[in-house]
N, C-alpha and C positions, 0 to 999 in steps of 0.2 A: 605513562598515560600521556604525555605531551606528545611521543611521539603518535599513539593511537588518533588524539586532536589533529595533529596532524597530516596524519592517512584519508579521516576523516575528512577535514579542508578540504584534503587536493581532490578526493572523490566528488565533493559537491562546485566544487568549482570547473573541472571538466564538461563535467554531465549540462551545468548550465554554459555551457560557453561552446559545446558541440549542440545541443538547442540553438542558442543563436546563431550561430555562424552557418547553421541552413543540414546540420546532418540527423535532419527531424526522426527520419525512420529509423538511421542503425542505435540510436537510443534507444529507442521508443522498445524498440528489439532485446535493446543492454540490459532497463529497466525492470521490463517483465520478463525475461530470460533469471533475469537473478532469484526471481522471484518464482523460479519454476524450481530453481534449482536448491534457492531451500528447505522446501515444501519438502523436497528429492532425500536432501538430507535429513530431516526432521523426518519423515516417513522410514528409511535405514535407520535410525536409531532404536525407533521404535520396534520397528522387526527384527532388531538382534535382539536376544536372551541380552538382563540387565549388565549381569556381572562381564557381556562382552564391549557393553560402551564406556564401560566405567573410567578405563583410559581417555574419553571421548570427555564427557559430560555425566556428572552425577543421574541418573535416571532416579523419581522419585517410586516410580510402578508402573511398570510394562500393560501398556495398551494398544488396542489394535492400530498399525500403522497405515493401512488402506485410504483414512481422513484423508491423511497431505498426501500422498498418490497421486487421488482424483483434483483436487489443489493444480500439483503438479505440473498434471496434464491436463487440464484444463487449460492453464496457464502455459506450455506447448504448442498448444492447440492455438492461445488466439496468437503465439509468434510466428505460426507458416500463416495463418489471417491473415494477420499487418503485410508478410509479404505478397501472397497471392491474390489478395481482393482487390479487384482493378476503382484505380481511384476518381473521383466521381467530384467537381463543382464546388463547393459550399457558396451561400445565398451571404452577399456583403454584407454587412452589416457598420456604418461609420463609429468610430470610434471614441464613446460620451460616459457624461459620468457614472450611469446603469453599467458599464464593462467595471467599473472598478469599484464599486458596491458587490459585486458577484463577489469578485476577485476576495475582498474583504470579507465577507462572509464567508466562503468557502475558508479560509485560512484559520477563521474564529469558530466553524461547526470542528475545523478538524484538533482545535486545540481543545474545546469544547469533550467532541465528545473520548479523548484521549479523557484527561483529569477530573469529569464525572466520572465516569464508566472506572473509574480505578477508586474509583469509591467505595466502589464491590467489589471490587480482585480483591484492595490490598484490606478489609476492616482493624480496624481499631484491637485489641488484644483482650479489652471490657468487651467489647461485641464478641469478638472469636468467645467468649468463657460465658456472654450470658444467653447467649441463641444457640438451635438446636444444630447439628452440624447439613439436615435437612436442608436450613430455611441461610445457611448460609451458602448452599448448594445453588440453589433460585437466587440468590441474589446474583452470584460469581454469574451466573447464564443470563442474567436478566442484564449486566453491564455488556458481557459482551453481543449481546442481541443489541443496546442501546449506541455499541461504539460502531459495531456492521453497519448499522443506518445512520449514524452521524456522518461516517467517513462515505456514505454511499450519496446524500445528500450533497454533503463537502463537493464533494466530481462532480456531480451537476454544475453547484456553481462557478464552481471553476473553470467546466465548460463553455458556462454561458459566458464568464468573461472572456476569455479565449476567440470569441469569433467577435473582437471587435476590429475591424479594418483602417486600411484609409485608402487615397489614389495610390500616392508615392511607399507607401511600405502596406501590402494586402495582408501579411503574414507579426504587424505591426504589436498585438495584445497575445496574437499565435505564439507568438519568439516570449516573449516575456513571459507568460505566465507561466509557461512549459519548463523557461528555466528558473523560472522561481522558485515552481515545484519540488523542478529536481534539485534546486542549492537547497534550498532544506532539506532533503530529503525525506517529504513526507510521502514516497512510494514505499519506504525503508516500517513505516510506522506499522504497518501489519506483523512483519517479520521481530520488530520490540515485541509486541502483545506478547504475538505466541512464545517468542521465548521467554519472557517475564511469570508465564503461566503453566509454561514447561518445568521452568525450572527456580521456582517461586516455592522459599520455604512456610507461605503463608497458606498459598494455593494446592499444593503440591499436586496439580489438574485433580483436582473432585470430581466434575465433570471430565468423564473419558475424550471424547471431543469436543473439550472447549477451546485449547488452543488450535489444532484446525480450523474451528469454526471459523475463529479470531483471525487467525491466518488466512482464511478465504475472502478477507477484506483486499485480501488485493487483487480481485475482479472483476471490482468495481473502482477500483485502482486502474487498474489493465485495458478499462474499458474509456477512459474519460483519458489516457494517454495511445490508444489507438485513432477514437476520432477527434481528437483534436490533429492528430500527425495527419492522419486522409482530409482534412480539412486548407492541409499546408498546401501553403500555392508551389514550395520548391517540391514534393514529392508527384506533385497533378503536372510539373515539367521533366524530373524524368520519366516517368511515366508514358505522360507523351511525346 
């Protein structure tokens, strides 16, 4: 457990330092690429027969793997677009208290989306015994939709926070927001939720494409990272 914690902390520090030192495009490609790789692995696990995946992780049921493959393809395409799209300058916004408010709202939105949705994902034993299975399915699906919408709005707030600039440091808030985002591994939240929904004995993937829908939250996360990276002064200098 200690080794896992140290590895996670090391990965967070490396990612945040990468953004702070100006390796914006590379770090964004790595984060989005990791999401594409994770979605691909999930897709393969669902495509393979259940008896062949037992040595990897217990699969509670067999469902089509194509939704995960679609998510992986979209994320992979986003990585390609990140490198192929011509970078344009972003309008300057002098950093103010408003940018920090957006940052706080973004962080709060991530946490609220995760913990409020978990109430619907993992009901208590009393609730699961008292209500019908169809009601549980609807509540878990409702929690997942709330999670995706909440993360999307939070990413929008993160992007607005990243637009704060100063004359001496044009990427002041941009580097800070991206580094903070990477350090707390907010980009991994969709993967965490998908993992819990696939392997949780409480849900047993009670909605066939539920885990893929939660993993699709990687898309708005990737859009935020791409847009903030395109606005980066470092990328503009590299491409010009």
